[in-house]
N, CA, C, O and the ligand as a Tripos MOL2 file, in Angstrom:
@<TRIPOS>MOLECULE
protein
  269   267    68     0     0
PROTEIN
NO_CHARGES

@<TRIPOS>ATOM
      1 N          75.0740  136.4660  111.9140 N.3       1 MET1
      2 CA         74.3390  135.1990  111.8040 C.3       1 MET1
      3 C          74.6110  134.3440  113.0500 C.2       1 MET1
      4 O          75.7600  134.1440  113.4440 O.2       1 MET1
      5 N          73.5630  133.8620  113.6380 N.am      2 THR2
      6 CA         73.7270  133.0030  114.8110 C.3       2 THR2
      7 C          73.1180  131.6460  114.5220 C.2       2 THR2
      8 O          72.2740  131.5120  113.6360 O.2       2 THR2
      9 N          73.5400  130.6510  115.2600 N.am      3 PRO3
     10 CA         72.9990  129.2970  115.0340 C.3       3 PRO3
     11 C          71.4870  129.2430  115.1520 C.2       3 PRO3
     12 O          70.8440  128.3880  114.5430 O.2       3 PRO3
     13 N          70.9140  130.1530  115.9350 N.am      4 THR4
     14 CA         69.4650  130.0880  116.1560 C.3       4 THR4
     15 C          68.6810  130.4450  114.9080 C.2       4 THR4
     16 O          67.4960  130.1260  114.8070 O.2       4 THR4
     17 N          69.3360  131.1120  113.9420 N.am      5 THR5
     18 CA         68.6050  131.5330  112.7510 C.3       5 THR5
     19 C          68.6930  130.5010  111.6250 C.2       5 THR5
     20 O          68.0410  130.6450  110.5900 O.2       5 THR5
     21 N          69.4950  129.4720  111.8330 N.am      6 ILE6
     22 CA         69.6310  128.4470  110.7950 C.3       6 ILE6
     23 C          68.3200  127.6770  110.6590 C.2       6 ILE6
     24 O          67.7360  127.2190  111.6410 O.2       6 ILE6
     25 N          67.8840  127.5520  109.4180 N.am      7 GLU7
     26 CA         66.6770  126.7560  109.1890 C.3       7 GLU7
     27 C          67.0390  125.2850  109.2030 C.2       7 GLU7
     28 O          67.9530  124.8420  108.5080 O.2       7 GLU7
     29 N          66.3100  124.5480  110.0000 N.am      8 ARG8
     30 CA         66.6130  123.1360  110.1220 C.3       8 ARG8
     31 C          65.5230  122.3340  109.4320 C.2       8 ARG8
     32 O          64.3340  122.6050  109.6030 O.2       8 ARG8
     33 N          65.9370  121.3450  108.6510 N.am      9 PRO9
     34 CA         64.9390  120.5320  107.9510 C.3       9 PRO9
     35 C          64.1470  119.6920  108.9410 C.2       9 PRO9
     36 O          64.6400  119.3860  110.0260 O.2       9 PRO9
     37 N          62.9330  119.3190  108.5830 N.am     10 PRO10
     38 CA         62.1370  118.4690  109.4830 C.3      10 PRO10
     39 C          62.8320  117.1390  109.7310 C.2      10 PRO10
     40 O          63.6230  116.6670  108.9140 O.2      10 PRO10
     41 N          62.5250  116.5600  110.8500 N.am     11 LEU11
     42 CA         63.0840  115.2430  111.1420 C.3      11 LEU11
     43 C          62.4740  114.2060  110.2010 C.2      11 LEU11
     44 O          61.3180  114.3130  109.7910 O.2      11 LEU11
     45 N          63.2720  113.2180  109.8760 N.am     12 THR12
     46 CA         62.7910  112.1530  109.0080 C.3      12 THR12
     47 C          62.9590  110.8070  109.7110 C.2      12 THR12
     48 O          63.4430  110.7350  110.8410 O.2      12 THR12
     49 N          62.5580  109.7670  109.0350 N.am     13 ALA13
     50 CA         62.6940  108.4230  109.5920 C.3      13 ALA13
     51 C          64.1510  108.0310  109.7680 C.2      13 ALA13
     52 O          64.4650  107.0560  110.4510 O.2      13 ALA13
     53 N          65.0460  108.8060  109.1390 N.am     14 PHE14
     54 CA         66.4700  108.4930  109.2560 C.3      14 PHE14
     55 C          67.1140  109.1450  110.4680 C.2      14 PHE14
     56 O          68.2500  108.8300  110.8230 O.2      14 PHE14
     57 N          66.3850  110.0540  111.0990 N.am     15 ASP15
     58 CA         66.9150  110.6900  112.3100 C.3      15 ASP15
     59 C          66.6460  109.7820  113.4970 C.2      15 ASP15
     60 O          65.5390  109.2730  113.6780 O.2      15 ASP15
     61 N          67.6720  109.5940  114.2930 N.am     16 ARG16
     62 CA         67.6100  108.6030  115.3720 C.3      16 ARG16
     63 C          67.8140  109.2370  116.7380 C.2      16 ARG16
     64 O          68.5430  110.2190  116.8790 O.2      16 ARG16
     65 N          67.1690  108.6680  117.7330 N.am     17 CYS17
     66 CA         67.3280  109.0970  119.1140 C.3      17 CYS17
     67 C          68.7850  108.9210  119.5490 C.2      17 CYS17
     68 O          69.3960  107.8780  119.3140 O.2      17 CYS17
     69 N          69.3240  109.9590  120.1860 N.am     18 ASP18
     70 CA         70.7040  109.8830  120.6540 C.3      18 ASP18
     71 C          70.8770  108.8670  121.7750 C.2      18 ASP18
     72 O          71.9860  108.3950  122.0240 O.2      18 ASP18
     73 N          69.8070  108.5390  122.4340 N.am     19 ARG19
     74 CA         69.8890  107.6500  123.5940 C.3      19 ARG19
     75 C          69.7360  106.1840  123.2200 C.2      19 ARG19
     76 O          70.4840  105.3360  123.7060 O.2      19 ARG19
     77 N          68.7700  105.8790  122.3590 N.am     20 CYS20
     78 CA         68.4580  104.4660  122.1360 C.3      20 CYS20
     79 C          68.4490  104.0540  120.6680 C.2      20 CYS20
     80 O          68.3740  102.8640  120.3630 O.2      20 CYS20
     81 N          68.5250  105.0220  119.7540 N.am     21 GLY21
     82 CA         68.5750  104.6490  118.3530 C.3      21 GLY21
     83 C          67.2190  104.4620  117.6920 C.2      21 GLY21
     84 O          67.1470  104.1180  116.5120 O.2      21 GLY21
     85 N          66.1360  104.6870  118.4440 N.am     22 ALA22
     86 CA         64.8080  104.6260  117.8420 C.3      22 ALA22
     87 C          64.5840  105.8690  116.9790 C.2      22 ALA22
     88 O          65.3590  106.8230  117.0410 O.2      22 ALA22
     89 N          63.5230  105.8490  116.1790 N.am     23 GLN23
     90 CA         63.2510  107.0210  115.3470 C.3      23 GLN23
     91 C          63.0440  108.2560  116.2240 C.2      23 GLN23
     92 O          62.3310  108.2080  117.2260 O.2      23 GLN23
     93 N          63.6780  109.3600  115.8310 N.am     24 ALA24
     94 CA         63.6020  110.5900  116.6170 C.3      24 ALA24
     95 C          62.3860  111.4180  116.2140 C.2      24 ALA24
     96 O          62.0740  111.5520  115.0300 O.2      24 ALA24
     97 N          61.7120  111.9670  117.2090 N.am     25 PHE25
     98 CA         60.5630  112.8350  116.9470 C.3      25 PHE25
     99 C          60.7420  114.2020  117.5830 C.2      25 PHE25
    100 O          59.9630  115.1160  117.3160 O.2      25 PHE25
    101 N          61.7500  114.3500  118.4140 N.am     26 VAL26
    102 CA         61.9500  115.6190  119.0950 C.3      26 VAL26
    103 C          63.3790  116.1070  118.8550 C.2      26 VAL26
    104 O          64.3460  115.3580  118.9970 O.2      26 VAL26
    105 N          63.4810  117.3860  118.4890 N.am     27 ARG27
    106 CA         64.7840  117.9870  118.2810 C.3      27 ARG27
    107 C          64.9890  119.0660  119.3370 C.2      27 ARG27
    108 O          64.1910  119.9960  119.4530 O.2      27 ARG27
    109 N          66.0600  118.9330  120.0970 N.am     28 ALA28
    110 CA         66.4050  119.9440  121.0930 C.3      28 ALA28
    111 C          67.7100  120.5960  120.6550 C.2      28 ALA28
    112 O          68.6750  119.9100  120.3180 O.2      28 ALA28
    113 N          67.7330  121.9220  120.6620 N.am     29 VAL29
    114 CA         68.9200  122.6440  120.2210 C.3      29 VAL29
    115 C          69.5330  123.3810  121.3990 C.2      29 VAL29
    116 O          68.8570  124.1430  122.0900 O.2      29 VAL29
    117 N          70.8160  123.1480  121.6200 N.am     30 LEU30
    118 CA         71.5350  123.8040  122.7050 C.3      30 LEU30
    119 C          71.9600  125.2080  122.2900 C.2      30 LEU30
    120 O          72.0500  125.4970  121.0970 O.2      30 LEU30
    121 N          72.2240  126.0860  123.2630 N.am     31 PRO31
    122 CA         72.6350  127.4590  122.9460 C.3      31 PRO31
    123 C          73.8370  127.5150  122.0080 C.2      31 PRO31
    124 O          73.9590  128.4660  121.2360 O.2      31 PRO31
    125 N          74.7120  126.5410  122.0520 N.am     32 GLY32
    126 CA         75.8720  126.5180  121.1730 C.3      32 GLY32
    127 C          75.5350  126.1370  119.7460 C.2      32 GLY32
    128 O          76.3670  126.2710  118.8480 O.2      32 GLY32
    129 N          74.3100  125.6580  119.5330 N.am     33 GLY33
    130 CA         73.8830  125.3220  118.1880 C.3      33 GLY33
    131 C          73.8620  123.8370  117.9000 C.2      33 GLY33
    132 O          73.3890  123.4180  116.8440 O.2      33 GLY33
    133 N          74.3730  123.0250  118.8310 N.am     34 SER34
    134 CA         74.3650  121.5920  118.5780 C.3      34 SER34
    135 C          72.9840  121.0090  118.8700 C.2      34 SER34
    136 O          72.2320  121.5280  119.6950 O.2      34 SER34
    137 N          72.6780  119.9330  118.1840 N.am     35 GLU35
    138 CA         71.3550  119.3410  118.2730 C.3      35 GLU35
    139 C          71.3720  118.0520  119.0610 C.2      35 GLU35
    140 O          72.3470  117.3010  119.0420 O.2      35 GLU35
    141 N          70.2770  117.8100  119.7530 N.am     36 LEU36
    142 CA         70.0560  116.5170  120.3680 C.3      36 LEU36
    143 C          68.7420  115.9840  119.8290 C.2      36 LEU36
    144 O          67.7600  116.7190  119.7300 O.2      36 LEU36
    145 N          68.7250  114.7140  119.4820 N.am     37 LEU37
    146 CA         67.5030  114.1150  118.9570 C.3      37 LEU37
    147 C          67.0130  113.0490  119.9220 C.2      37 LEU37
    148 O          67.7970  112.2960  120.4990 O.2      37 LEU37
    149 N          65.7040  113.0070  120.0810 N.am     38 PHE38
    150 CA         65.1290  112.0520  121.0200 C.3      38 PHE38
    151 C          63.8860  111.3910  120.4360 C.2      38 PHE38
    152 O          63.1240  112.0080  119.6920 O.2      38 PHE38
    153 N          63.7020  110.1380  120.7870 N.am     39 CYS39
    154 CA         62.4490  109.4650  120.4930 C.3      39 CYS39
    155 C          61.4000  109.9890  121.4760 C.2      39 CYS39
    156 O          61.7200  110.7680  122.3740 O.2      39 CYS39
    157 N          60.1490  109.5600  121.3030 N.am     40 ARG40
    158 CA         59.0920  110.0530  122.1930 C.3      40 ARG40
    159 C          59.3880  109.6840  123.6400 C.2      40 ARG40
    160 O          59.2260  110.4940  124.5530 O.2      40 ARG40
    161 N          59.8210  108.4540  123.8270 N.am     41 HIS41
    162 CA         60.0700  107.9670  125.1730 C.3      41 HIS41
    163 C          61.1040  108.8240  125.9020 C.2      41 HIS41
    164 O          60.8560  109.2840  127.0170 O.2      41 HIS41
    165 N          62.2460  109.0350  125.2820 N.am     42 HIS42
    166 CA         63.3010  109.7750  125.9400 C.3      42 HIS42
    167 C          63.0080  111.2750  125.9810 C.2      42 HIS42
    168 O          63.4600  111.9620  126.8970 O.2      42 HIS42
    169 N          62.2720  111.7830  125.0220 N.am     43 ALA43
    170 CA         61.8930  113.2030  125.0570 C.3      43 ALA43
    171 C          61.0300  113.4760  126.2820 C.2      43 ALA43
    172 O          61.2350  114.4600  126.9940 O.2      43 ALA43
    173 N          60.0590  112.5910  126.5190 N.am     44 ARG44
    174 CA         59.1880  112.7710  127.6880 C.3      44 ARG44
    175 C          59.9920  112.6510  128.9740 C.2      44 ARG44
    176 O          59.8150  113.4200  129.9180 O.2      44 ARG44
    177 N          60.8770  111.6680  128.9830 N.am     45 LYS45
    178 CA         61.6370  111.3780  130.1850 C.3      45 LYS45
    179 C          62.5280  112.5590  130.5760 C.2      45 LYS45
    180 O          62.7050  112.8450  131.7600 O.2      45 LYS45
    181 N          63.0850  113.2410  129.5730 N.am     46 HIS46
    182 CA         64.0430  114.3120  129.8590 C.3      46 HIS46
    183 C          63.4800  115.7040  129.6030 C.2      46 HIS46
    184 O          64.2040  116.6940  129.7080 O.2      46 HIS46
    185 N          62.1990  115.7860  129.2680 N.am     47 GLU47
    186 CA         61.6430  117.0580  128.8020 C.3      47 GLU47
    187 C          61.8500  118.2130  129.7870 C.2      47 GLU47
    188 O          62.3080  119.2850  129.3920 O.2      47 GLU47
    189 N          61.5220  118.0070  131.0390 N.am     48 ASP48
    190 CA         61.6310  119.0950  132.0160 C.3      48 ASP48
    191 C          63.0420  119.6690  132.0620 C.2      48 ASP48
    192 O          63.2400  120.8840  132.0980 O.2      48 ASP48
    193 N          64.0070  118.7710  132.0600 N.am     49 ARG49
    194 CA         65.3990  119.2150  132.1360 C.3      49 ARG49
    195 C          65.8340  119.8710  130.8260 C.2      49 ARG49
    196 O          66.5140  120.8980  130.8260 O.2      49 ARG49
    197 N          65.4310  119.2640  129.7160 N.am     50 LEU50
    198 CA         65.8420  119.7920  128.4160 C.3      50 LEU50
    199 C          65.3000  121.1900  128.1610 C.2      50 LEU50
    200 O          65.9890  122.0370  127.5910 O.2      50 LEU50
    201 N          64.0670  121.4280  128.5820 N.am     51 ARG51
    202 CA         63.4800  122.7470  128.3340 C.3      51 ARG51
    203 C          64.2300  123.8530  129.0670 C.2      51 ARG51
    204 O          64.1700  125.0170  128.6700 O.2      51 ARG51
    205 N          64.9270  123.4970  130.1220 N.am     52 LYS52
    206 CA         65.6830  124.5030  130.8660 C.3      52 LYS52
    207 C          67.0340  124.8110  130.2220 C.2      52 LYS52
    208 O          67.5440  125.9230  130.3600 O.2      52 LYS52
    209 N          67.6130  123.8420  129.5230 N.am     53 VAL53
    210 CA         68.9720  124.0270  129.0110 C.3      53 VAL53
    211 C          69.0270  124.2280  127.5000 C.2      53 VAL53
    212 O          70.0860  124.5510  126.9630 O.2      53 VAL53
    213 N          67.9130  124.0430  126.8110 N.am     54 THR54
    214 CA         67.9300  124.1870  125.3620 C.3      54 THR54
    215 C          67.1790  125.4400  124.9390 C.2      54 THR54
    216 O          66.3060  125.9350  125.6520 O.2      54 THR54
    217 N          67.5410  125.9470  123.7510 N.am     55 ILE55
    218 CA         66.8520  127.1270  123.2320 C.3      55 ILE55
    219 C          65.6740  126.7190  122.3710 C.2      55 ILE55
    220 O          64.7550  127.5070  122.1510 O.2      55 ILE55
    221 N          65.7000  125.4990  121.8890 N.am     56 THR56
    222 CA         64.5990  124.9980  121.0680 C.3      56 THR56
    223 C          64.2720  123.5750  121.4940 C.2      56 THR56
    224 O          65.1550  122.7300  121.6420 O.2      56 THR56
    225 N          62.9910  123.3340  121.6850 N.am     57 PHE57
    226 CA         62.5620  121.9730  122.0010 C.3      57 PHE57
    227 C          61.3360  121.6970  121.1410 C.2      57 PHE57
    228 O          60.2100  122.0480  121.4920 O.2      57 PHE57
    229 N          61.5950  121.0520  119.9950 N.am     58 GLU58
    230 CA         60.5260  120.8710  119.0220 C.3      58 GLU58
    231 C          60.0420  119.4340  119.0330 C.2      58 GLU58
    232 O          60.8100  118.4950  118.8210 O.2      58 GLU58
    233 N          58.7660  119.2870  119.2830 N.am     59 ASP59
    234 CA         58.1560  117.9660  119.1810 C.3      59 ASP59
    235 C          57.5280  117.8480  117.8030 C.2      59 ASP59
    236 O          56.5190  118.4890  117.5090 O.2      59 ASP59
    237 N          58.1360  117.0210  116.9630 N.am     60 GLU60
    238 CA         57.6410  116.8950  115.5980 C.3      60 GLU60
    239 C          56.8140  115.6350  115.4210 C.2      60 GLU60
    240 O          56.5690  115.2050  114.2940 O.2      60 GLU60
    241 N          56.3900  115.0480  116.5070 N.am     61 ALA61
    242 CA         55.6730  113.7840  116.4320 C.3      61 ALA61
    243 C          54.4290  113.8900  115.5590 C.2      61 ALA61
    244 O          54.1550  113.0060  114.7480 O.2      61 ALA61
    245 N          53.6800  114.9750  115.7280 N.am     62 GLU62
    246 CA         52.4380  115.1100  114.9670 C.3      62 GLU62
    247 C          52.7150  115.3070  113.4900 C.2      62 GLU62
    248 O          52.0610  114.7130  112.6320 O.2      62 GLU62
    249 N          53.7140  116.1660  113.2060 N.am     63 ARG63
    250 CA         54.0240  116.4360  111.8160 C.3      63 ARG63
    251 C          54.5690  115.1980  111.1100 C.2      63 ARG63
    252 O          54.3200  114.9900  109.9220 O.2      63 ARG63
    253 N          55.3190  114.3750  111.8560 N.am     64 SER64
    254 CA         55.9670  113.2300  111.2580 C.3      64 SER64
    255 C          55.0650  112.0040  111.1550 C.2      64 SER64
    256 O          55.4160  111.0170  110.5090 O.2      64 SER64
    257 N          53.9080  112.0770  111.7940 N.am     65 ALA65
    258 CA         53.0280  110.9200  111.7920 C.3      65 ALA65
    259 C          52.6110  110.5500  110.3670 C.2      65 ALA65
    260 O          52.1900  111.4060  109.5880 O.2      65 ALA65
    261 N          52.7310  109.3030  110.0510 N.am     66 SER66
    262 CA         52.3140  108.8510  108.7190 C.3      66 SER66
    263 C          51.0150  108.0770  108.8460 C.2      66 SER66
    264 O          50.7540  107.4680  109.8830 O.2      66 SER66
    265 N          50.2020  108.0920  107.8070 N.am     67 PRO67
    266 CA         48.9070  107.4290  107.8640 C.3      67 PRO67
    267 C          49.0140  105.9150  108.0080 C.2      67 PRO67
    268 O          47.9950  105.2270  108.0680 O.2      67 PRO67
    269 ZN         65.1990  107.0010  122.8290 Zn       68 ZN68
@<TRIPOS>BOND
     1     1     2 1
     2     2     3 1
     3     3     4 2
     4     3     5 am
     5     5     6 1
     6     6     7 1
     7     7     8 2
     8     7     9 am
     9     9    10 1
    10    10    11 1
    11    11    12 2
    12    11    13 am
    13    13    14 1
    14    14    15 1
    15    15    16 2
    16    15    17 am
    17    17    18 1
    18    18    19 1
    19    19    20 2
    20    19    21 am
    21    21    22 1
    22    22    23 1
    23    23    24 2
    24    23    25 am
    25    25    26 1
    26    26    27 1
    27    27    28 2
    28    27    29 am
    29    29    30 1
    30    30    31 1
    31    31    32 2
    32    31    33 am
    33    33    34 1
    34    34    35 1
    35    35    36 2
    36    35    37 am
    37    37    38 1
    38    38    39 1
    39    39    40 2
    40    39    41 am
    41    41    42 1
    42    42    43 1
    43    43    44 2
    44    43    45 am
    45    45    46 1
    46    46    47 1
    47    47    48 2
    48    47    49 am
    49    49    50 1
    50    50    51 1
    51    51    52 2
    52    51    53 am
    53    53    54 1
    54    54    55 1
    55    55    56 2
    56    55    57 am
    57    57    58 1
    58    58    59 1
    59    59    60 2
    60    59    61 am
    61    61    62 1
    62    62    63 1
    63    63    64 2
    64    63    65 am
    65    65    66 1
    66    66    67 1
    67    67    68 2
    68    67    69 am
    69    69    70 1
    70    70    71 1
    71    71    72 2
    72    71    73 am
    73    73    74 1
    74    74    75 1
    75    75    76 2
    76    75    77 am
    77    77    78 1
    78    78    79 1
    79    79    80 2
    80    79    81 am
    81    81    82 1
    82    82    83 1
    83    83    84 2
    84    83    85 am
    85    85    86 1
    86    86    87 1
    87    87    88 2
    88    87    89 am
    89    89    90 1
    90    90    91 1
    91    91    92 2
    92    91    93 am
    93    93    94 1
    94    94    95 1
    95    95    96 2
    96    95    97 am
    97    97    98 1
    98    98    99 1
    99    99   100 2
   100    99   101 am
   101   101   102 1
   102   102   103 1
   103   103   104 2
   104   103   105 am
   105   105   106 1
   106   106   107 1
   107   107   108 2
   108   107   109 am
   109   109   110 1
   110   110   111 1
   111   111   112 2
   112   111   113 am
   113   113   114 1
   114   114   115 1
   115   115   116 2
   116   115   117 am
   117   117   118 1
   118   118   119 1
   119   119   120 2
   120   119   121 am
   121   121   122 1
   122   122   123 1
   123   123   124 2
   124   123   125 am
   125   125   126 1
   126   126   127 1
   127   127   128 2
   128   127   129 am
   129   129   130 1
   130   130   131 1
   131   131   132 2
   132   131   133 am
   133   133   134 1
   134   134   135 1
   135   135   136 2
   136   135   137 am
   137   137   138 1
   138   138   139 1
   139   139   140 2
   140   139   141 am
   141   141   142 1
   142   142   143 1
   143   143   144 2
   144   143   145 am
   145   145   146 1
   146   146   147 1
   147   147   148 2
   148   147   149 am
   149   149   150 1
   150   150   151 1
   151   151   152 2
   152   151   153 am
   153   153   154 1
   154   154   155 1
   155   155   156 2
   156   155   157 am
   157   157   158 1
   158   158   159 1
   159   159   160 2
   160   159   161 am
   161   161   162 1
   162   162   163 1
   163   163   164 2
   164   163   165 am
   165   165   166 1
   166   166   167 1
   167   167   168 2
   168   167   169 am
   169   169   170 1
   170   170   171 1
   171   171   172 2
   172   171   173 am
   173   173   174 1
   174   174   175 1
   175   175   176 2
   176   175   177 am
   177   177   178 1
   178   178   179 1
   179   179   180 2
   180   179   181 am
   181   181   182 1
   182   182   183 1
   183   183   184 2
   184   183   185 am
   185   185   186 1
   186   186   187 1
   187   187   188 2
   188   187   189 am
   189   189   190 1
   190   190   191 1
   191   191   192 2
   192   191   193 am
   193   193   194 1
   194   194   195 1
   195   195   196 2
   196   195   197 am
   197   197   198 1
   198   198   199 1
   199   199   200 2
   200   199   201 am
   201   201   202 1
   202   202   203 1
   203   203   204 2
   204   203   205 am
   205   205   206 1
   206   206   207 1
   207   207   208 2
   208   207   209 am
   209   209   210 1
   210   210   211 1
   211   211   212 2
   212   211   213 am
   213   213   214 1
   214   214   215 1
   215   215   216 2
   216   215   217 am
   217   217   218 1
   218   218   219 1
   219   219   220 2
   220   219   221 am
   221   221   222 1
   222   222   223 1
   223   223   224 2
   224   223   225 am
   225   225   226 1
   226   226   227 1
   227   227   228 2
   228   227   229 am
   229   229   230 1
   230   230   231 1
   231   231   232 2
   232   231   233 am
   233   233   234 1
   234   234   235 1
   235   235   236 2
   236   235   237 am
   237   237   238 1
   238   238   239 1
   239   239   240 2
   240   239   241 am
   241   241   242 1
   242   242   243 1
   243   243   244 2
   244   243   245 am
   245   245   246 1
   246   246   247 1
   247   247   248 2
   248   247   249 am
   249   249   250 1
   250   250   251 1
   251   251   252 2
   252   251   253 am
   253   253   254 1
   254   254   255 1
   255   255   256 2
   256   255   257 am
   257   257   258 1
   258   258   259 1
   259   259   260 2
   260   259   261 am
   261   261   262 1
   262   262   263 1
   263   263   264 2
   264   263   265 am
   265   265   266 1
   266   266   267 1
   267   267   268 2
@<TRIPOS>SUBSTRUCTURE
     1 MET1         2 RESIDUE 1 A MET
     2 THR2         6 RESIDUE 1 A THR
     3 PRO3        10 RESIDUE 1 A PRO
     4 THR4        14 RESIDUE 1 A THR
     5 THR5        18 RESIDUE 1 A THR
     6 ILE6        22 RESIDUE 1 A ILE
     7 GLU7        26 RESIDUE 1 A GLU
     8 ARG8        30 RESIDUE 1 A ARG
     9 PRO9        34 RESIDUE 1 A PRO
    10 PRO10       38 RESIDUE 1 A PRO
    11 LEU11       42 RESIDUE 1 A LEU
    12 THR12       46 RESIDUE 1 A THR
    13 ALA13       50 RESIDUE 1 A ALA
    14 PHE14       54 RESIDUE 1 A PHE
    15 ASP15       58 RESIDUE 1 A ASP
    16 ARG16       62 RESIDUE 1 A ARG
    17 CYS17       66 RESIDUE 1 A CYS
    18 ASP18       70 RESIDUE 1 A ASP
    19 ARG19       74 RESIDUE 1 A ARG
    20 CYS20       78 RESIDUE 1 A CYS
    21 GLY21       82 RESIDUE 1 A GLY
    22 ALA22       86 RESIDUE 1 A ALA
    23 GLN23       90 RESIDUE 1 A GLN
    24 ALA24       94 RESIDUE 1 A ALA
    25 PHE25       98 RESIDUE 1 A PHE
    26 VAL26      102 RESIDUE 1 A VAL
    27 ARG27      106 RESIDUE 1 A ARG
    28 ALA28      110 RESIDUE 1 A ALA
    29 VAL29      114 RESIDUE 1 A VAL
    30 LEU30      118 RESIDUE 1 A LEU
    31 PRO31      122 RESIDUE 1 A PRO
    32 GLY32      126 RESIDUE 1 A GLY
    33 GLY33      130 RESIDUE 1 A GLY
    34 SER34      134 RESIDUE 1 A SER
    35 GLU35      138 RESIDUE 1 A GLU
    36 LEU36      142 RESIDUE 1 A LEU
    37 LEU37      146 RESIDUE 1 A LEU
    38 PHE38      150 RESIDUE 1 A PHE
    39 CYS39      154 RESIDUE 1 A CYS
    40 ARG40      158 RESIDUE 1 A ARG
    41 HIS41      162 RESIDUE 1 A HIS
    42 HIS42      166 RESIDUE 1 A HIS
    43 ALA43      170 RESIDUE 1 A ALA
    44 ARG44      174 RESIDUE 1 A ARG
    45 LYS45      178 RESIDUE 1 A LYS
    46 HIS46      182 RESIDUE 1 A HIS
    47 GLU47      186 RESIDUE 1 A GLU
    48 ASP48      190 RESIDUE 1 A ASP
    49 ARG49      194 RESIDUE 1 A ARG
    50 LEU50      198 RESIDUE 1 A LEU
    51 ARG51      202 RESIDUE 1 A ARG
    52 LYS52      206 RESIDUE 1 A LYS
    53 VAL53      210 RESIDUE 1 A VAL
    54 THR54      214 RESIDUE 1 A THR
    55 ILE55      218 RESIDUE 1 A ILE
    56 THR56      222 RESIDUE 1 A THR
    57 PHE57      226 RESIDUE 1 A PHE
    58 GLU58      230 RESIDUE 1 A GLU
    59 ASP59      234 RESIDUE 1 A ASP
    60 GLU60      238 RESIDUE 1 A GLU
    61 ALA61      242 RESIDUE 1 A ALA
    62 GLU62      246 RESIDUE 1 A GLU
    63 ARG63      250 RESIDUE 1 A ARG
    64 SER64      254 RESIDUE 1 A SER
    65 ALA65      258 RESIDUE 1 A ALA
    66 SER66      262 RESIDUE 1 A SER
    67 PRO67      266 RESIDUE 1 A PRO
    68 ZN68       269 GROUP 0 **** ****
């Protein structure tokens, strides 16, 4: 079993950006299995770099959008 196979629940309104504390919409997972959460602003700002160092970069903005 590796960290990459762990099923992770969708982000909720309680998940917060690691940088600024705003609601998180993007989950980035490092090879070691630890998670980083980002709001839209910080996800965009760091996206290029994050995609190189993370194994998962999930943008859940669309799924999390509420009416
Ligand atoms: Zn942020």
